[in-house]
Structure formats: C-alpha cells, structure tokens
VEXSE-695755 format. One record per residue (C-alpha): residue in three letters; x, y, z. Coordinates in Angstrom, 3 decimals. Layout:
residues N
<atom><residuo>ALA</residuo><c1>X</c1><c2>Y</c2><c3>Z</c3></atom>
...
END
This chain:
residues 183
<atom><residuo>MET</residuo><c1>138.983</c1><c2>286.942</c2><c3>192.868</c3></atom>
<atom><residuo>LYS</residuo><c1>140.057</c1><c2>283.594</c2><c3>191.391</c3></atom>
<atom><residuo>LYS</residuo><c1>136.487</c1><c2>282.392</c2><c3>191.632</c3></atom>
<atom><residuo>ALA</residuo><c1>135.194</c1><c2>285.357</c2><c3>189.590</c3></atom>
<atom><residuo>PHE</residuo><c1>137.926</c1><c2>284.762</c2><c3>186.990</c3></atom>
<atom><residuo>TYR</residuo><c1>136.944</c1><c2>281.112</c2><c3>186.587</c3></atom>
<atom><residuo>ILE</residuo><c1>133.252</c1><c2>281.990</c2><c3>186.318</c3></atom>
<atom><residuo>ALA</residuo><c1>134.016</c1><c2>284.589</c2><c3>183.620</c3></atom>
<atom><residuo>LEU</residuo><c1>136.225</c1><c2>282.068</c2><c3>181.797</c3></atom>
<atom><residuo>LEU</residuo><c1>133.479</c1><c2>279.441</c2><c3>181.975</c3></atom>
<atom><residuo>ILE</residuo><c1>130.889</c1><c2>281.873</c2><c3>180.562</c3></atom>
<atom><residuo>LEU</residuo><c1>133.289</c1><c2>282.924</c2><c3>177.806</c3></atom>
<atom><residuo>THR</residuo><c1>134.043</c1><c2>279.352</c2><c3>176.751</c3></atom>
<atom><residuo>ALA</residuo><c1>130.359</c1><c2>278.445</c2><c3>176.871</c3></atom>
<atom><residuo>GLY</residuo><c1>129.629</c1><c2>281.410</c2><c3>174.600</c3></atom>
<atom><residuo>CYS</residuo><c1>132.340</c1><c2>280.341</c2><c3>172.149</c3></atom>
<atom><residuo>ALA</residuo><c1>131.129</c1><c2>276.748</c2><c3>172.169</c3></atom>
<atom><residuo>ARG</residuo><c1>127.768</c1><c2>277.695</c2><c3>170.725</c3></atom>
<atom><residuo>GLY</residuo><c1>127.181</c1><c2>276.181</c2><c3>167.345</c3></atom>
<atom><residuo>PRO</residuo><c1>125.487</c1><c2>277.521</c2><c3>164.257</c3></atom>
<atom><residuo>GLU</residuo><c1>122.125</c1><c2>276.294</c2><c3>165.568</c3></atom>
<atom><residuo>ASP</residuo><c1>122.312</c1><c2>278.798</c2><c3>168.426</c3></atom>
<atom><residuo>ASN</residuo><c1>123.159</c1><c2>281.654</c2><c3>166.057</c3></atom>
<atom><residuo>THR</residuo><c1>120.276</c1><c2>280.698</c2><c3>163.764</c3></atom>
<atom><residuo>LEU</residuo><c1>117.893</c1><c2>280.468</c2><c3>166.697</c3></atom>
<atom><residuo>ARG</residuo><c1>119.002</c1><c2>283.905</c2><c3>167.943</c3></atom>
<atom><residuo>GLU</residuo><c1>118.451</c1><c2>285.383</c2><c3>164.474</c3></atom>
<atom><residuo>ILE</residuo><c1>114.967</c1><c2>283.850</c2><c3>164.273</c3></atom>
<atom><residuo>GLU</residuo><c1>114.107</c1><c2>285.192</c2><c3>167.734</c3></atom>
<atom><residuo>ALA</residuo><c1>115.348</c1><c2>288.647</c2><c3>166.714</c3></atom>
<atom><residuo>ILE</residuo><c1>113.178</c1><c2>288.568</c2><c3>163.595</c3></atom>
<atom><residuo>SER</residuo><c1>110.082</c1><c2>287.451</c2><c3>165.495</c3></atom>
<atom><residuo>ALA</residuo><c1>110.648</c1><c2>290.214</c2><c3>168.059</c3></atom>
<atom><residuo>MET</residuo><c1>110.126</c1><c2>292.800</c2><c3>165.315</c3></atom>
<atom><residuo>ARG</residuo><c1>106.360</c1><c2>292.124</c2><c3>165.318</c3></atom>
<atom><residuo>GLN</residuo><c1>105.925</c1><c2>293.791</c2><c3>161.911</c3></atom>
<atom><residuo>LEU</residuo><c1>108.237</c1><c2>293.811</c2><c3>158.938</c3></atom>
<atom><residuo>SER</residuo><c1>107.357</c1><c2>296.852</c2><c3>156.853</c3></atom>
<atom><residuo>LEU</residuo><c1>108.674</c1><c2>296.216</c2><c3>153.360</c3></atom>
<atom><residuo>VAL</residuo><c1>107.122</c1><c2>298.723</c2><c3>150.987</c3></atom>
<atom><residuo>GLU</residuo><c1>105.571</c1><c2>302.186</c2><c3>151.159</c3></atom>
<atom><residuo>TYR</residuo><c1>103.309</c1><c2>303.684</c2><c3>148.513</c3></atom>
<atom><residuo>ARG</residuo><c1>102.057</c1><c2>307.219</c2><c3>148.196</c3></atom>
<atom><residuo>VAL</residuo><c1>98.554</c1><c2>307.437</c2><c3>146.728</c3></atom>
<atom><residuo>ARG</residuo><c1>96.738</c1><c2>310.611</c2><c3>145.749</c3></atom>
<atom><residuo>LYS</residuo><c1>92.964</c1><c2>310.496</c2><c3>145.880</c3></atom>
<atom><residuo>ILE</residuo><c1>90.426</c1><c2>312.982</c2><c3>144.577</c3></atom>
<atom><residuo>VAL</residuo><c1>87.043</c1><c2>313.002</c2><c3>146.302</c3></atom>
<atom><residuo>LYS</residuo><c1>84.195</c1><c2>314.979</c2><c3>144.846</c3></atom>
<atom><residuo>ALA</residuo><c1>80.683</c1><c2>315.731</c2><c3>145.986</c3></atom>
<atom><residuo>ASP</residuo><c1>77.922</c1><c2>317.330</c2><c3>144.000</c3></atom>
<atom><residuo>ASP</residuo><c1>75.124</c1><c2>318.080</c2><c3>146.409</c3></atom>
<atom><residuo>GLU</residuo><c1>72.210</c1><c2>319.293</c2><c3>144.375</c3></atom>
<atom><residuo>GLY</residuo><c1>69.513</c1><c2>320.650</c2><c3>146.587</c3></atom>
<atom><residuo>GLU</residuo><c1>66.557</c1><c2>318.662</c2><c3>147.774</c3></atom>
<atom><residuo>TRP</residuo><c1>63.163</c1><c2>319.836</c2><c3>146.577</c3></atom>
<atom><residuo>TYR</residuo><c1>62.989</c1><c2>322.222</c2><c3>149.528</c3></atom>
<atom><residuo>LYS</residuo><c1>66.570</c1><c2>323.544</c2><c3>149.038</c3></atom>
<atom><residuo>ILE</residuo><c1>67.225</c1><c2>326.007</c2><c3>146.282</c3></atom>
<atom><residuo>GLY</residuo><c1>70.608</c1><c2>325.825</c2><c3>144.559</c3></atom>
<atom><residuo>ASP</residuo><c1>73.458</c1><c2>323.395</c2><c3>144.767</c3></atom>
<atom><residuo>ARG</residuo><c1>76.947</c1><c2>323.056</c2><c3>146.155</c3></atom>
<atom><residuo>LYS</residuo><c1>80.026</c1><c2>321.243</c2><c3>144.921</c3></atom>
<atom><residuo>ILE</residuo><c1>83.370</c1><c2>320.364</c2><c3>146.439</c3></atom>
<atom><residuo>LEU</residuo><c1>86.538</c1><c2>318.693</c2><c3>145.225</c3></atom>
<atom><residuo>LEU</residuo><c1>89.004</c1><c2>317.477</c2><c3>147.861</c3></atom>
<atom><residuo>SER</residuo><c1>92.420</c1><c2>315.961</c2><c3>147.263</c3></atom>
<atom><residuo>CYS</residuo><c1>94.415</c1><c2>313.953</c2><c3>149.763</c3></atom>
<atom><residuo>THR</residuo><c1>97.638</c1><c2>311.986</c2><c3>149.852</c3></atom>
<atom><residuo>ALA</residuo><c1>97.713</c1><c2>308.653</c2><c3>151.668</c3></atom>
<atom><residuo>TYR</residuo><c1>100.886</c1><c2>306.864</c2><c3>152.725</c3></atom>
<atom><residuo>LEU</residuo><c1>100.423</c1><c2>303.094</c2><c3>152.692</c3></atom>
<atom><residuo>LYS</residuo><c1>102.830</c1><c2>300.669</c2><c3>154.327</c3></atom>
<atom><residuo>ALA</residuo><c1>102.596</c1><c2>296.962</c2><c3>153.582</c3></atom>
<atom><residuo>GLY</residuo><c1>104.561</c1><c2>294.077</c2><c3>154.948</c3></atom>
<atom><residuo>ILE</residuo><c1>104.483</c1><c2>290.923</c2><c3>157.000</c3></atom>
<atom><residuo>ASP</residuo><c1>102.823</c1><c2>290.646</c2><c3>160.403</c3></atom>
<atom><residuo>LEU</residuo><c1>105.307</c1><c2>288.626</c2><c3>162.465</c3></atom>
<atom><residuo>THR</residuo><c1>103.305</c1><c2>288.392</c2><c3>165.705</c3></atom>
<atom><residuo>GLY</residuo><c1>102.808</c1><c2>284.640</c2><c3>165.272</c3></atom>
<atom><residuo>PHE</residuo><c1>106.219</c1><c2>283.953</c2><c3>163.712</c3></atom>
<atom><residuo>SER</residuo><c1>108.502</c1><c2>281.582</c2><c3>165.645</c3></atom>
<atom><residuo>ALA</residuo><c1>111.227</c1><c2>279.001</c2><c3>165.167</c3></atom>
<atom><residuo>ASP</residuo><c1>108.474</c1><c2>276.478</c2><c3>164.335</c3></atom>
<atom><residuo>ASP</residuo><c1>107.950</c1><c2>278.346</c2><c3>161.050</c3></atom>
<atom><residuo>VAL</residuo><c1>111.518</c1><c2>277.643</c2><c3>159.946</c3></atom>
<atom><residuo>ASP</residuo><c1>112.591</c1><c2>274.203</c2><c3>158.728</c3></atom>
<atom><residuo>ILE</residuo><c1>116.370</c1><c2>273.775</c2><c3>158.658</c3></atom>
<atom><residuo>ASP</residuo><c1>118.226</c1><c2>270.991</c2><c3>156.912</c3></atom>
<atom><residuo>ARG</residuo><c1>121.871</c1><c2>271.315</c2><c3>157.944</c3></atom>
<atom><residuo>LEU</residuo><c1>123.003</c1><c2>268.411</c2><c3>155.766</c3></atom>
<atom><residuo>ASP</residuo><c1>122.238</c1><c2>270.076</c2><c3>152.444</c3></atom>
<atom><residuo>GLY</residuo><c1>122.328</c1><c2>273.666</c2><c3>153.798</c3></atom>
<atom><residuo>SER</residuo><c1>118.718</c1><c2>274.461</c2><c3>153.011</c3></atom>
<atom><residuo>VAL</residuo><c1>116.076</c1><c2>276.324</c2><c3>154.943</c3></atom>
<atom><residuo>THR</residuo><c1>112.334</c1><c2>276.824</c2><c3>154.393</c3></atom>
<atom><residuo>VAL</residuo><c1>110.602</c1><c2>279.812</c2><c3>155.957</c3></atom>
<atom><residuo>ARG</residuo><c1>106.809</c1><c2>279.885</c2><c3>156.258</c3></atom>
<atom><residuo>LEU</residuo><c1>105.288</c1><c2>283.364</c2><c3>156.461</c3></atom>
<atom><residuo>PRO</residuo><c1>101.771</c1><c2>284.780</c2><c3>156.425</c3></atom>
<atom><residuo>HIS</residuo><c1>100.741</c1><c2>286.695</c2><c3>153.313</c3></atom>
<atom><residuo>ALA</residuo><c1>101.539</c1><c2>290.399</c2><c3>153.210</c3></atom>
<atom><residuo>THR</residuo><c1>98.972</c1><c2>292.805</c2><c3>154.603</c3></atom>
<atom><residuo>LEU</residuo><c1>98.429</c1><c2>296.530</c2><c3>154.743</c3></atom>
<atom><residuo>LEU</residuo><c1>100.177</c1><c2>297.491</c2><c3>157.987</c3></atom>
<atom><residuo>SER</residuo><c1>99.271</c1><c2>301.171</c2><c3>158.090</c3></atom>
<atom><residuo>MET</residuo><c1>97.611</c1><c2>303.956</c2><c3>156.191</c3></atom>
<atom><residuo>ASP</residuo><c1>98.291</c1><c2>307.572</c2><c3>157.068</c3></atom>
<atom><residuo>ILE</residuo><c1>96.588</c1><c2>310.624</c2><c3>155.596</c3></atom>
<atom><residuo>PRO</residuo><c1>98.263</c1><c2>313.660</c2><c3>157.177</c3></atom>
<atom><residuo>ALA</residuo><c1>96.054</c1><c2>316.685</c2><c3>157.649</c3></atom>
<atom><residuo>SER</residuo><c1>98.662</c1><c2>318.795</c2><c3>155.840</c3></atom>
<atom><residuo>GLU</residuo><c1>98.081</c1><c2>316.644</c2><c3>152.717</c3></atom>
<atom><residuo>ILE</residuo><c1>94.330</c1><c2>317.366</c2><c3>152.526</c3></atom>
<atom><residuo>ARG</residuo><c1>93.317</c1><c2>320.253</c2><c3>150.299</c3></atom>
<atom><residuo>GLU</residuo><c1>90.132</c1><c2>321.715</c2><c3>148.946</c3></atom>
<atom><residuo>GLU</residuo><c1>90.818</c1><c2>322.055</c2><c3>145.233</c3></atom>
<atom><residuo>PHE</residuo><c1>87.446</c1><c2>323.435</c2><c3>144.268</c3></atom>
<atom><residuo>GLY</residuo><c1>84.337</c1><c2>324.575</c2><c3>146.072</c3></atom>
<atom><residuo>GLN</residuo><c1>81.180</c1><c2>326.178</c2><c3>144.756</c3></atom>
<atom><residuo>VAL</residuo><c1>78.152</c1><c2>327.078</c2><c3>146.840</c3></atom>
<atom><residuo>THR</residuo><c1>75.177</c1><c2>328.996</c2><c3>145.497</c3></atom>
<atom><residuo>LEU</residuo><c1>73.853</c1><c2>331.973</c2><c3>147.372</c3></atom>
<atom><residuo>LEU</residuo><c1>71.006</c1><c2>330.233</c2><c3>149.173</c3></atom>
<atom><residuo>ARG</residuo><c1>73.019</c1><c2>327.201</c2><c3>150.368</c3></atom>
<atom><residuo>SER</residuo><c1>75.502</c1><c2>326.804</c2><c3>153.212</c3></atom>
<atom><residuo>SER</residuo><c1>79.074</c1><c2>325.573</c2><c3>152.782</c3></atom>
<atom><residuo>PHE</residuo><c1>80.088</c1><c2>321.998</c2><c3>153.515</c3></atom>
<atom><residuo>THR</residuo><c1>80.519</c1><c2>321.478</c2><c3>157.252</c3></atom>
<atom><residuo>ALA</residuo><c1>83.590</c1><c2>319.907</c2><c3>158.817</c3></atom>
<atom><residuo>GLU</residuo><c1>81.511</c1><c2>316.800</c2><c3>159.525</c3></atom>
<atom><residuo>GLU</residuo><c1>80.489</c1><c2>316.517</c2><c3>155.858</c3></atom>
<atom><residuo>ARG</residuo><c1>84.112</c1><c2>316.970</c2><c3>154.749</c3></atom>
<atom><residuo>ASN</residuo><c1>85.232</c1><c2>314.265</c2><c3>157.174</c3></atom>
<atom><residuo>ALA</residuo><c1>82.540</c1><c2>311.926</c2><c3>155.822</c3></atom>
<atom><residuo>LEU</residuo><c1>83.849</c1><c2>312.547</c2><c3>152.285</c3></atom>
<atom><residuo>LEU</residuo><c1>87.420</c1><c2>311.844</c2><c3>153.415</c3></atom>
<atom><residuo>ARG</residuo><c1>86.318</c1><c2>308.603</c2><c3>155.117</c3></atom>
<atom><residuo>GLN</residuo><c1>84.707</c1><c2>307.615</c2><c3>151.845</c3></atom>
<atom><residuo>GLY</residuo><c1>88.002</c1><c2>308.346</c2><c3>150.058</c3></atom>
<atom><residuo>GLU</residuo><c1>89.939</c1><c2>306.352</c2><c3>152.671</c3></atom>
<atom><residuo>LYS</residuo><c1>87.613</c1><c2>303.376</c2><c3>152.169</c3></atom>
<atom><residuo>GLN</residuo><c1>88.091</c1><c2>303.593</c2><c3>148.402</c3></atom>
<atom><residuo>ILE</residuo><c1>91.876</c1><c2>303.585</c2><c3>148.868</c3></atom>
<atom><residuo>ARG</residuo><c1>91.688</c1><c2>300.539</c2><c3>151.183</c3></atom>
<atom><residuo>ASP</residuo><c1>89.465</c1><c2>298.745</c2><c3>148.688</c3></atom>
<atom><residuo>SER</residuo><c1>91.964</c1><c2>299.453</c2><c3>145.883</c3></atom>
<atom><residuo>VAL</residuo><c1>94.972</c1><c2>297.997</c2><c3>147.757</c3></atom>
<atom><residuo>PRO</residuo><c1>94.785</c1><c2>294.547</c2><c3>146.087</c3></atom>
<atom><residuo>SER</residuo><c1>94.798</c1><c2>296.121</c2><c3>142.615</c3></atom>
<atom><residuo>LEU</residuo><c1>97.758</c1><c2>298.409</c2><c3>143.387</c3></atom>
<atom><residuo>GLY</residuo><c1>100.232</c1><c2>295.527</c2><c3>143.578</c3></atom>
<atom><residuo>ILE</residuo><c1>101.538</c1><c2>296.710</c2><c3>146.948</c3></atom>
<atom><residuo>LEU</residuo><c1>100.954</c1><c2>293.326</c2><c3>148.623</c3></atom>
<atom><residuo>GLU</residuo><c1>102.738</c1><c2>291.406</c2><c3>145.861</c3></atom>
<atom><residuo>LYS</residuo><c1>105.688</c1><c2>293.809</c2><c3>146.056</c3></atom>
<atom><residuo>ALA</residuo><c1>105.818</c1><c2>293.390</c2><c3>149.846</c3></atom>
<atom><residuo>GLU</residuo><c1>105.943</c1><c2>289.586</c2><c3>149.484</c3></atom>
<atom><residuo>GLU</residuo><c1>108.674</c1><c2>289.866</c2><c3>146.865</c3></atom>
<atom><residuo>ASN</residuo><c1>110.698</c1><c2>292.088</c2><c3>149.205</c3></atom>
<atom><residuo>ALA</residuo><c1>110.065</c1><c2>289.689</c2><c3>152.117</c3></atom>
<atom><residuo>ARG</residuo><c1>111.403</c1><c2>286.828</c2><c3>150.016</c3></atom>
<atom><residuo>ARG</residuo><c1>114.543</c1><c2>288.848</c2><c3>149.223</c3></atom>
<atom><residuo>PHE</residuo><c1>114.961</c1><c2>289.861</c2><c3>152.875</c3></atom>
<atom><residuo>PHE</residuo><c1>114.794</c1><c2>286.301</c2><c3>154.217</c3></atom>
<atom><residuo>GLU</residuo><c1>116.989</c1><c2>284.943</c2><c3>151.423</c3></atom>
<atom><residuo>SER</residuo><c1>119.603</c1><c2>287.550</c2><c3>152.320</c3></atom>
<atom><residuo>VAL</residuo><c1>119.417</c1><c2>286.907</c2><c3>156.074</c3></atom>
<atom><residuo>PHE</residuo><c1>119.719</c1><c2>283.132</c2><c3>155.802</c3></atom>
<atom><residuo>SER</residuo><c1>122.347</c1><c2>283.282</c2><c3>153.040</c3></atom>
<atom><residuo>LYS</residuo><c1>124.529</c1><c2>285.367</c2><c3>155.357</c3></atom>
<atom><residuo>MET</residuo><c1>124.117</c1><c2>282.615</c2><c3>157.957</c3></atom>
<atom><residuo>GLY</residuo><c1>125.619</c1><c2>280.135</c2><c3>155.481</c3></atom>
<atom><residuo>PHE</residuo><c1>122.564</c1><c2>278.484</c2><c3>153.972</c3></atom>
<atom><residuo>THR</residuo><c1>122.870</c1><c2>277.714</c2><c3>150.262</c3></atom>
<atom><residuo>SER</residuo><c1>119.183</c1><c2>277.195</c2><c3>149.531</c3></atom>
<atom><residuo>VAL</residuo><c1>116.491</c1><c2>279.426</c2><c3>151.016</c3></atom>
<atom><residuo>GLU</residuo><c1>112.816</c1><c2>278.902</c2><c3>150.221</c3></atom>
<atom><residuo>VAL</residuo><c1>110.146</c1><c2>281.331</c2><c3>151.424</c3></atom>
<atom><residuo>VAL</residuo><c1>106.572</c1><c2>280.040</c2><c3>151.410</c3></atom>
<atom><residuo>PHE</residuo><c1>103.543</c1><c2>282.266</c2><c3>152.029</c3></atom>
<atom><residuo>GLU</residuo><c1>100.654</c1><c2>280.534</c2><c3>153.765</c3></atom>
<atom><residuo>PRO</residuo><c1>97.224</c1><c2>281.840</c2><c3>154.744</c3></atom>
END
C-alpha cells in the first residue's frame, strides 16, 4: 500500500515538474494528430447546360439545364506537420510555424441538391439518360474545381490558419507568433 502511494506521488510530482516546453510539445502533437485542419466552407451553385442538336441522321434536338450545389471545404493538410515545423525562441517569446499552403480538402455535391431546371426533347428524340446526366455533372464538378483558385477560398483558409495558430500559441504565452506558408 505504501509502495503504491509513493509511486502515485512520484508520478504526480513528475507531472507537475513539466515545464512549458512539454506543454508546447503536447499542443503541437495534438495539432499534428488532427491530420486536416478544415478552416473554411463555401457553398457554390453551378448551372450546367447541354444543347444536343441532332446529328445529320437524328431529327430534332434536346436541351437540358441542371443546377447543383457544391459544398467546398478548404484548409491545411497536417499529415506531414511535426514539431520540426515549429521554431521556438523562449528568450524573446516568439514562435515561427511553417505550414503547407491551403488546399481543397473536400467537395460534396449531395444528390438532394441536384435539380433539372429545364428539359426539352423533341418528339423524335429520346430524353437524356442517367449516364449523360452524370457526365454533365462531372463536367460541372470539374469546372467548380478549376474555379477554386479564383474563388478566394484558399486565401481565406490561409488567413484563418494564421489566426488559429496565433491564437493557440498566444494562449501558451508566446508574444510573437509568425505563420509562414511554404510549398
């Protein structure tokens, strides 16, 4: 019984004796365990249209207008993040955090958010098949992915990452926090 008490006391005093370096290291390990830091979500509506005028052997034409809503999440991929990416200067209370640039983490287009807004098929033509509709939606998804840099979502994610890390390290007692994005 006395032996267990002394072991518990030893563990307790060892835990109290930890310095700020241990707390900082634990915080960094907790951040790197997140894998992905999702920092911003955008909702984008996309209209996809197709005007399929008949080939020379097909009489008539068909048209379709589809709308969809995509949910984009951008943030920082932390899979390679470690304590090596954090430079701490305890003397002047500054820290520098090196992060990869923000990326598009996910894009979701729920089936409930896909609608046919308009469809017109002449009498001698068949309607658009499910395969053709899916091909149109893939085209719309590619256009959304291609437009991500112009949306400003990645810049906003990096701005939010900077704020997040400044807040975390300020709460740990650092007076100067610099976040650097590297390729």
